[in-house]
Every structure is written in C-alpha cells, then in structure tokens.
C-alpha positions as CSV (number, residue, x, y, z in Angstrom):
1,M,-80.7,32.6,41.9
2,S,-77.6,30.7,43.2
3,S,-77.7,28.5,46.0
4,R,-74.3,29.4,46.5
5,L,-74.0,31.3,50.2
6,P,-71.2,33.8,50.7
7,S,-67.5,32.6,51.9
8,T,-67.7,34.3,55.2
9,P,-70.6,36.4,57.5
10,P,-70.7,39.7,57.2
11,P,-69.7,41.9,60.7
12,A,-71.6,41.3,63.3
13,T,-72.9,44.8,65.2
14,G,-75.2,45.3,68.0
15,R,-75.2,43.7,71.3
16,G,-76.9,40.5,70.6
17,A,-75.2,40.3,67.3
18,P,-73.5,36.6,66.9
19,G,-70.3,37.9,67.5
20,G,-71.4,38.5,71.3
21,D,-67.8,39.4,72.2
22,S,-68.3,42.7,71.4
23,A,-69.1,44.3,74.7
24,P,-67.6,40.7,77.5
25,T,-68.1,41.8,80.8
26,A,-65.0,42.7,82.9
27,L,-65.6,39.5,85.1
28,R,-66.8,37.0,83.0
29,V,-63.0,38.1,80.5
30,A,-61.5,38.1,84.2
31,V,-62.7,34.2,85.0
32,Q,-61.8,33.1,81.2
33,A,-59.0,34.5,81.5
34,L,-57.9,32.9,85.1
35,A,-59.1,29.3,84.2
36,A,-57.2,29.9,80.8
37,V,-53.5,30.4,83.0
38,V,-54.6,28.0,85.7
39,A,-55.0,25.3,83.6
40,G,-51.3,26.1,81.4
41,Y,-49.5,26.1,84.5
42,L,-51.2,22.8,86.0
43,A,-50.4,21.0,83.0
44,M,-47.1,22.6,83.1
45,G,-46.8,21.5,86.6
46,V,-47.9,17.7,86.3
47,T,-45.8,17.3,82.7
48,A,-42.8,18.8,84.6
49,A,-43.4,16.5,88.1
50,L,-43.2,13.9,86.0
51,G,-40.2,13.9,83.8
52,L,-38.7,14.9,87.0
53,W,-39.8,11.9,88.8
54,A,-38.3,9.9,86.4
55,A,-34.9,11.4,86.1
56,G,-34.9,11.0,89.6
57,A,-35.4,14.5,91.1
58,A,-37.6,13.4,93.5
59,D,-34.6,12.4,96.0
60,L,-32.9,15.5,95.9
61,P,-32.6,16.7,99.6
62,G,-35.5,19.4,100.4
63,G,-35.3,20.7,96.8
64,F,-37.9,19.1,94.5
65,A,-40.1,22.0,94.9
66,A,-38.0,24.3,93.8
67,V,-36.6,22.3,91.1
68,L,-39.7,21.8,90.1
69,A,-40.8,25.8,89.7
70,A,-37.6,26.1,87.9
71,V,-38.3,23.7,85.0
72,V,-41.7,25.8,84.7
73,V,-40.6,28.9,84.8
74,M,-37.6,27.6,82.0
75,A,-39.9,25.9,80.3
76,A,-42.8,29.6,79.5
77,G,-39.3,31.7,78.7
78,G,-37.7,32.8,82.0
79,Q,-34.3,32.5,82.9
80,V,-32.2,30.8,85.8
81,E,-28.7,31.0,87.0
82,I,-26.4,28.7,88.5
83,A,-24.0,30.0,91.6
84,G,-22.0,28.9,94.6
85,S,-19.8,29.2,96.9
86,A,-16.8,27.4,98.6
87,G,-15.1,29.7,101.2
88,S,-12.8,32.7,100.2
89,L,-11.0,31.2,97.8
90,A,-13.3,28.9,95.8
91,G,-16.3,29.5,94.6
92,T,-19.0,27.5,91.8
93,Q,-19.8,28.9,88.9
94,G,-22.5,27.4,86.1
95,Q,-24.6,28.8,83.3
96,L,-28.2,27.0,82.4
97,T,-30.0,27.9,79.2
98,A,-32.3,25.5,77.9
99,M,-36.2,24.5,77.9
100,P,-38.0,21.6,78.5
101,L,-40.3,21.8,75.1
102,T,-42.2,18.7,76.4
103,V,-43.9,21.0,79.6
104,T,-43.5,24.0,76.9
105,L,-45.6,22.4,74.3
106,V,-48.3,21.0,76.9
107,G,-48.5,23.8,78.4
108,A,-49.1,26.0,74.7
109,L,-51.7,23.9,74.0
110,V,-53.7,23.7,76.8
111,T,-53.4,27.6,77.3
112,G,-54.0,28.3,73.7
113,A,-57.2,26.0,73.9
114,V,-58.9,27.4,76.8
115,F,-58.1,30.8,75.6
116,L,-60.2,30.2,72.2
117,R,-63.1,27.6,73.9
118,P,-65.1,30.8,75.1
119,L,-65.3,32.0,71.4
120,R,-65.6,28.6,69.4
121,H,-70.1,29.9,69.3
122,H,-68.8,33.5,67.5
123,A,-68.6,34.1,64.1
124,V,-66.9,37.7,64.1
125,A,-64.8,39.5,67.7
126,R,-64.3,42.4,67.9
127,A,-61.0,43.8,67.8
128,G,-61.4,45.4,71.1
129,G,-62.9,42.2,72.4
130,L,-60.0,40.3,71.9
131,A,-57.6,43.0,72.8
132,A,-59.1,43.1,76.2
133,R,-58.8,38.8,77.0
134,A,-55.7,38.4,75.3
135,A,-54.6,41.6,77.9
136,A,-56.1,39.4,81.4
137,V,-54.5,36.0,80.0
138,T,-51.0,38.0,79.6
139,A,-51.2,39.8,83.4
140,L,-52.3,36.9,85.1
141,W,-50.2,34.3,83.2
142,L,-47.1,37.2,83.8
143,A,-48.5,37.6,87.1
144,A,-47.9,34.1,88.3
145,L,-44.6,33.7,86.3
146,A,-42.9,35.9,88.6
147,G,-44.4,33.9,92.0
148,L,-42.7,31.2,90.2
149,S,-40.1,32.6,90.1
150,A,-39.8,33.7,93.5
151,V,-40.1,29.9,94.4
152,A,-37.7,28.7,92.1
153,R,-34.2,29.1,94.4
154,H,-32.2,26.5,96.3
155,D,-28.7,25.9,97.3
156,F,-27.3,22.1,97.0
157,R,-24.4,20.4,98.6
158,L,-22.0,20.2,96.2
159,A,-19.4,16.6,96.3
160,I,-16.7,17.0,94.7
161,D,-13.6,15.1,94.6
162,V,-10.4,16.9,94.5
163,G,-7.8,14.8,93.7
164,D,-5.3,12.3,96.0
165,P,-5.0,13.4,99.5
166,Q,-1.6,12.3,99.5
167,E,-0.3,15.0,97.0
168,P,0.5,18.4,99.2
169,L,-1.6,20.6,96.5
170,T,-4.6,18.6,96.3
171,D,-4.3,18.0,100.5
172,L,-4.4,22.0,100.5
173,F,-7.5,22.8,98.2
174,G,-9.3,19.4,100.8
175,E,-8.6,21.8,103.9
176,L,-9.9,24.7,102.1
177,L,-12.9,23.0,100.9
178,D,-13.6,21.7,104.1
179,A,-13.5,24.8,105.7
180,A,-16.5,26.2,103.4
181,E,-18.5,22.7,101.9
182,P,-18.9,24.0,98.6
183,T,-22.2,25.2,97.3
184,V,-24.4,25.2,94.6
185,G,-27.7,26.5,93.5
186,F,-29.9,28.2,90.7
187,R,-31.9,31.5,90.9
188,T,-34.4,33.0,88.6
189,L,-33.6,36.1,86.6
190,V,-36.8,37.6,87.3
191,G,-36.5,40.7,84.7
192,P,-35.5,38.8,81.6
193,T,-38.1,36.6,82.6
194,L,-40.4,38.5,82.4
195,G,-39.4,40.1,79.5
196,Y,-39.2,36.4,77.3
197,G,-42.3,35.5,79.5
198,L,-44.4,38.2,78.1
199,L,-43.0,37.2,74.6
200,W,-44.0,33.9,74.8
201,I,-47.5,34.4,76.2
202,L,-47.9,36.4,73.2
203,G,-47.1,33.7,71.1
204,V,-49.1,31.5,72.1
205,L,-51.8,33.2,71.8
206,L,-51.5,34.8,68.4
207,V,-50.2,31.3,67.2
208,A,-53.8,29.9,68.3
209,L,-55.8,32.6,67.0
210,L,-53.7,31.8,63.4
211,V,-53.5,27.4,64.0
212,S,-57.7,27.6,64.7
213,R,-59.6,27.2,61.6
214,R,-63.0,27.8,63.7
215,S,-62.0,31.0,66.1
216,P,-63.7,34.4,65.4
217,L,-61.2,37.1,63.9
218,P,-62.3,41.1,63.3
219,A,-64.0,42.1,60.4
220,R,-60.9,43.9,58.9
221,V,-58.4,40.6,58.9
222,L,-61.0,38.0,58.5
223,R,-60.1,38.3,54.6
224,H,-56.9,37.1,54.7
225,H,-57.4,33.9,56.9
226,E,-57.6,31.5,53.8
227,A,-54.5,32.2,52.7
228,V,-53.3,32.1,56.4
229,R,-54.8,29.6,58.6
230,P,-55.0,26.2,56.4
231,V,-50.8,26.4,55.8
232,A,-50.3,27.7,59.5
233,S,-52.5,24.8,61.3
234,A,-50.7,22.5,58.9
235,M,-47.4,23.3,60.1
236,L,-48.9,22.8,63.7
237,L,-50.1,19.4,62.3
238,L,-46.4,18.5,61.2
239,L,-44.3,19.4,64.5
240,L,-46.9,17.3,66.5
241,A,-46.9,14.6,63.9
242,Y,-43.0,14.6,65.0
243,V,-43.6,14.7,68.7
244,A,-45.8,12.0,68.0
245,I,-44.0,9.4,66.1
246,G,-41.2,10.8,68.6
247,L,-42.8,9.5,71.8
248,V,-43.7,6.3,70.0
249,V,-40.3,5.3,69.4
250,G,-39.8,6.6,72.6
251,L,-42.2,4.1,74.6
252,V,-40.9,1.1,72.4
253,V,-37.3,1.4,73.8
254,A,-38.4,2.4,77.7
255,A,-40.2,-1.2,76.8
256,T,-37.9,-2.8,75.2
257,K,-33.9,-1.3,75.7
258,G,-33.8,-1.1,79.3
259,H,-33.5,2.1,80.9
260,A,-37.2,3.2,80.9
261,A,-37.0,5.3,83.3
262,E,-33.9,7.7,81.9
263,T,-36.2,7.5,78.7
264,L,-39.1,8.6,80.2
265,A,-37.7,11.6,81.7
266,V,-36.5,12.5,77.9
267,L,-39.9,12.3,77.0
268,L,-41.5,14.2,79.4
269,L,-39.0,17.1,79.5
270,G,-37.0,17.5,76.2
271,L,-39.2,15.0,73.6
272,P,-40.1,17.6,71.0
273,N,-35.8,19.6,71.6
274,V,-35.6,15.9,70.3
275,S,-37.9,15.3,68.1
276,W,-37.5,18.7,66.0
277,L,-34.1,18.6,66.0
278,A,-34.7,15.5,63.8
279,L,-36.7,17.8,61.8
280,G,-34.4,19.6,61.0
281,V,-31.7,17.1,60.2
282,G,-33.8,15.3,58.1
283,I,-34.3,18.7,55.9
284,G,-30.5,18.9,56.1
285,G,-30.0,21.6,59.0
286,S,-27.3,20.9,61.8
287,W,-26.2,22.1,65.1
288,E,-22.8,21.4,66.9
289,G,-22.4,21.1,70.2
290,S,-20.4,19.2,72.8
291,V,-20.2,16.9,76.3
292,D,-17.8,16.9,78.4
293,G,-17.3,15.5,82.2
294,P,-19.5,13.3,84.0
295,F,-22.7,14.7,83.4
296,G,-24.9,15.2,80.5
297,L,-28.5,16.1,79.8
298,P,-31.9,13.3,79.3
299,M,-31.0,12.7,75.8
300,P,-30.7,9.9,73.2
301,Q,-27.7,8.0,73.7
302,L,-26.8,8.5,69.9
303,L,-27.5,12.0,70.3
304,D,-24.7,11.7,73.6
305,T,-22.2,10.1,71.5
306,V,-21.5,11.9,68.4
307,L,-21.3,15.2,71.3
308,R,-18.8,13.5,73.3
309,G,-16.6,12.7,69.5
310,G,-15.0,16.1,69.0
311,D,-11.4,16.3,68.4
312,G,-10.2,18.6,72.0
313,P,-12.0,21.8,72.3
314,D,-13.8,21.8,68.8
315,L,-17.6,21.1,69.0
316,S,-18.7,18.3,67.2
317,T,-21.3,19.0,64.2
318,V,-25.0,17.6,64.2
319,D,-26.3,16.6,60.9
320,L,-27.8,13.3,59.0
321,P,-23.8,12.4,58.2
322,S,-22.5,12.6,61.7
323,L,-25.9,10.3,62.9
324,A,-25.4,8.2,60.5
325,A,-22.0,7.5,61.0
326,Q,-22.6,6.4,64.4
327,D,-26.0,4.7,63.3
328,G,-27.2,3.7,59.8
329,R,-31.1,3.9,60.7
330,A,-30.6,7.8,61.0
331,W,-30.9,8.2,57.2
332,W,-34.4,7.2,57.5
333,L,-34.5,11.0,58.6
334,L,-34.6,11.9,55.5
335,P,-37.4,10.2,54.0
336,V,-39.2,10.8,57.0
337,A,-38.9,14.4,56.3
338,A,-39.8,14.2,52.6
339,V,-43.5,12.3,53.4
340,L,-44.2,14.2,56.1
341,V,-43.2,18.0,55.1
342,L,-45.4,17.0,51.9
343,A,-48.3,15.8,53.7
344,A,-48.5,18.8,55.6
345,A,-48.4,20.9,52.3
346,F,-51.3,18.6,50.3
347,V,-53.1,19.3,53.7
348,A,-52.6,23.1,53.9
349,A,-53.1,22.5,49.8
350,V,-56.9,21.2,50.6
351,R,-58.0,23.4,52.8
352,S,-57.4,26.2,51.1
353,P,-59.6,27.7,48.4
354,A,-59.8,26.0,44.7
355,R,-58.3,29.2,43.2
356,F,-54.8,29.1,44.6
357,R,-52.6,28.1,42.0
358,P,-49.2,26.0,42.8
359,W,-47.3,28.5,42.8
360,H,-48.8,30.0,45.4
361,H,-49.1,27.2,47.8
362,A,-45.1,26.8,46.9
363,L,-45.4,29.8,48.3
364,H,-47.5,29.9,51.6
365,V,-46.1,26.4,52.5
366,G,-42.1,27.9,51.8
367,V,-42.5,31.0,54.3
368,A,-44.8,29.3,56.6
369,F,-41.9,26.4,57.2
370,A,-39.3,28.6,56.7
371,L,-41.0,30.8,59.7
372,T,-41.7,27.7,61.9
373,M,-37.9,26.5,61.6
374,L,-36.8,30.6,61.7
375,A,-39.2,30.1,65.3
376,I,-38.3,26.8,66.5
377,T,-34.8,26.2,66.0
378,P,-33.3,28.7,68.7
379,L,-36.2,26.8,71.1
380,T,-33.7,23.3,71.1
381,L,-30.8,25.6,71.9
382,V,-28.6,23.9,75.5
383,E,-26.0,25.0,77.2
384,A,-25.1,23.9,80.8
385,R,-21.9,24.3,83.0
386,V,-21.0,23.8,86.3
387,G,-17.5,24.1,87.6
388,L,-15.3,24.8,90.7
389,S,-13.0,27.6,90.4
390,I,-10.1,27.8,92.9
391,L,-8.7,31.4,93.4
392,G,-10.2,32.2,89.7
393,I,-8.8,29.3,88.3
394,G,-11.2,26.4,87.4
395,D,-11.7,23.5,84.8
396,L,-15.1,23.5,84.2
397,A,-14.7,19.6,82.5
398,A,-12.4,18.2,84.9
399,L,-14.5,20.1,88.3
400,G,-17.8,19.8,86.8
401,G,-18.9,19.5,83.5
402,E,-20.4,21.2,80.0
403,V,-23.6,20.4,77.8
404,V,-23.6,22.1,74.9
405,L,-26.1,22.7,71.9
406,R,-26.4,25.0,69.2
407,P,-29.1,25.1,66.8
408,E,-27.5,26.9,63.1
409,V,-30.5,28.6,62.6
410,W,-30.7,30.7,59.5
411,R,-29.0,27.5,57.6
412,T,-32.0,25.1,59.1
413,A,-34.5,28.2,57.9
414,G,-32.9,28.5,54.6
415,L,-33.1,24.3,53.4
416,A,-37.3,24.6,54.9
417,L,-37.8,27.7,53.1
418,V,-36.6,25.2,49.4
419,W,-38.3,22.5,51.0
420,G,-41.6,23.8,51.4
421,L,-41.5,25.8,48.2
422,L,-40.6,22.3,46.5
423,A,-43.5,20.7,48.6
424,G,-46.1,23.1,48.0
425,F,-45.9,23.1,44.5
426,L,-46.3,19.6,44.5
427,A,-48.7,19.4,46.8
428,G,-50.7,22.1,44.8
429,L,-50.6,19.8,42.0
430,L,-51.5,16.6,43.7
431,A,-54.3,18.4,45.5
432,T,-56.0,19.2,41.5
433,G,-58.3,16.6,41.9
434,V,-59.1,17.6,45.1
435,R,-62.6,19.0,46.3
436,H,-61.1,22.2,47.7
437,R,-62.8,24.0,50.9
438,G,-64.9,26.8,48.9
439,Q,-64.4,25.1,45.9
440,V,-67.5,26.1,43.3
441,P,-69.5,23.1,42.3
442,P,-69.7,22.2,38.4
443,G,-72.4,24.4,37.4
444,A,-72.4,26.9,39.5
445,D,-72.3,30.6,39.4
446,E,-68.6,32.0,37.9
447,P,-66.6,33.5,41.1
448,G,-67.6,36.8,39.2
449,Q,-71.4,36.5,38.4
450,D,-73.4,38.1,40.7
451,A,-74.6,35.9,43.4
452,G,-78.4,38.0,43.0
453,Q,-78.5,37.0,39.0
454,G,-81.2,34.1,38.3
C-alpha cells in the first residue's frame, strides 16, 4: 500500500474539527480584530513619527501631532487637501497626493501578520469565519481612520517674500499681506479617505491570505492555492528584497556621505517609493515629473536632479537612460532586476507542484509580476503644490513650489508581463532538477494510481 499522504486535508466539519474557526465567538473575533488594528496603527504611527523627526517636523509650531496623523492617514490611502488665505485679495492654494510607502508597508505587514496569527493552527477555515474576521478588522480599521482624519487638520503661518519693498507694486502687495498674514493648512477629505481606506484594508487582508503558505483557506478555494500562493509569496519576497537593498544602500549613504537626517527621513517615509521605482526603471519602465521652487519631497539627490532638468514647462522623463546620464552607476539597476526577478521566479517554481511545466511557470509569473507592478506603480504617484494667488493670479513656482512624479503604469506593467514570462519559463527549467513540494518520490505510486492499491 502506498505511504503517500493526501496533498490536502479533508474539509473539517463539526464543532471540534481541526478547522475550529467554524464557530468563533463574537468576543474572540472582536478582540483579535482589535489587536490587528491597534498593532497596525501603532506600527504606522511609530514609523511615521521617526520619519517626521528625521525630516525636522518636530520643530513645527504646535502641529506635529496633526502632521503625524495626516501622514498615517495618507499611508492608509487617505486624501489630504491644502488650503489657506491671506486676506480678501489673496489666498494660498495647494495640492498633495502622495503615499509614504514605508509607513504603508510597515502597517500592512503588521496588520496582516496579526490578522493571520489566530488561524495558524487551523487546517481549513470556513468562509463564514474568515468573512467575520475580515469584517471586524475592516469596521474597526475604518473607525480608527475616521478618528485620525478628525485630528489631521492644522494651519500654519506662511512667510513669503513678495519682492523688493522699494517697488510700488510689491509694496502694495506687502501692505495687503501685512493686513492679513498668509496661512496654509491641511484638511482630510473624509469621504474619499474612508473609501480608499476601505480598499486599502481589504487589499491588505486579501494579500495576506494569498501570500501566506500556511494559513487556512475555505475548502472550495483550497485546490487553487498551489497555483496562486507560491507565486504570490514570491512577488512579495521580490518587493521586500528591493526594500532591503534600498535600506542597506541608504544606511551606507547616511553613514558615509553626510546629510544623515535627510537620508533617514527618506528611509522612514519613502523607502519603497524609491525602491519600487528602481524595480520599475530596472525592467524598462519610466516615470515623468518635475521639481520647481525651493522645496521638494524627501528623495535621493539623483532623482531630484533628473526631475529638475526639464526644459521649461516640459516634464522630465525618469528612466534608465536619464538616470544613467547623471550617474553611470544607475545601469546596475538592469542586472539587479534580472537577477532578483529570476530569483523570485525560481522560488515560485521550486515551491510549486512538480506537475507544473515550464510554460505553466511562465504564465503564472508573467501574470503575477504584471499584476504586482499594476498594483504598486500607481502608489508611487507624487503631486505636491503650494503657492500664493493674488487677485486670482499666482505663479506656484515663483511664490511656492511643486513636485510632480507620475508613473507610466501600463508601460511598466506590460514590460513586467514580458519579464515575468521569460523569467518564469527559465526558472521552470532551472527548477526541474530541484525537488518540488509535492513531488512523487521514485518508486512511489503514479499520480493517477489509486492510493489504496497494494
């Protein structure tokens, strides 16, 4: 008789079955959901606070708590608007669209891990039990996000030099502005924030279930996990590998090149923004943008230089040639991408069942990599503007500043599909000689043979 065991356990039934999630008490589900929400927000808050401290925001006059709340709200998908006034004839205007992805990533990892922890001892989960847990986490998450949105509001006085006070026109403007000192403030757009926050938390919980190789799934979808989970977890490893490499490079730069505080601010607020941009650029993707005026967002000097290099109103292109034109070491992004994408594809192939052929791996990795880039590339969008308008006329670049960085999403996702197809096929060939999970040992029954035959 064959000693081979079934690849998946039979669905659990009954109150005392291994899938004990069948009838979780409401109190237990609520407590576990609260733990996931508190842990996630706490991790985001600590990361954001350290990043803002490194960026010098601790010196803001009475607004640090509001800024911290705003950063956490934006990290969870929320939207913040900028507005202000300078009397009846002048006003400040602005826009801010950006996600501090270090804060986002930390919150997603912690929330997902705590959400999955109570399920780790179950072989199979009931769909109703998982839905109840997800609903509890989602409700508490949105309630906390609404509370943070109420805190994320503040006004700052804006010091602006309107020109030579000896000139009659600028002297008039100066008198107008002295009568009502210009202010700029930020507010959370509650409706869009809760809408995007809902998508954010549902996405986090879904991805957590997809990438976890040991967490239970409902019996109806359990048979699909062999095709989805290995490649999903490999894509997460690819993204985390880029973040880890960026962290090492950033720490070396902070220790050797000076400007340690600014570099730490980039690491603690926008490390994945830069790391995943490097992944996209490495596979041939591109961004476009510009930086005008005296201020910018925390970003590496190389990227800032390229964004400031546009001619007039034209946006600069951020891709491998443009970065390499400023620093030849940027060409290393191409071989690094080749090695890491192939490594991720190999991990997925090794973890997949032996019955999968190289073309299966090519298809799985190609689709997964394209969907991954389609999901993360829009998150790197940055649009930040602030300026002064007098009688409805104002030059943002002259009286304020702007930062724009827009990804070319479909181009990057299309290139990711091609890279994934090639890497998946090659990884399937390389993994042929490596023992796969679920591979039938030599001399064991053939896949179609009845396990009960002697």
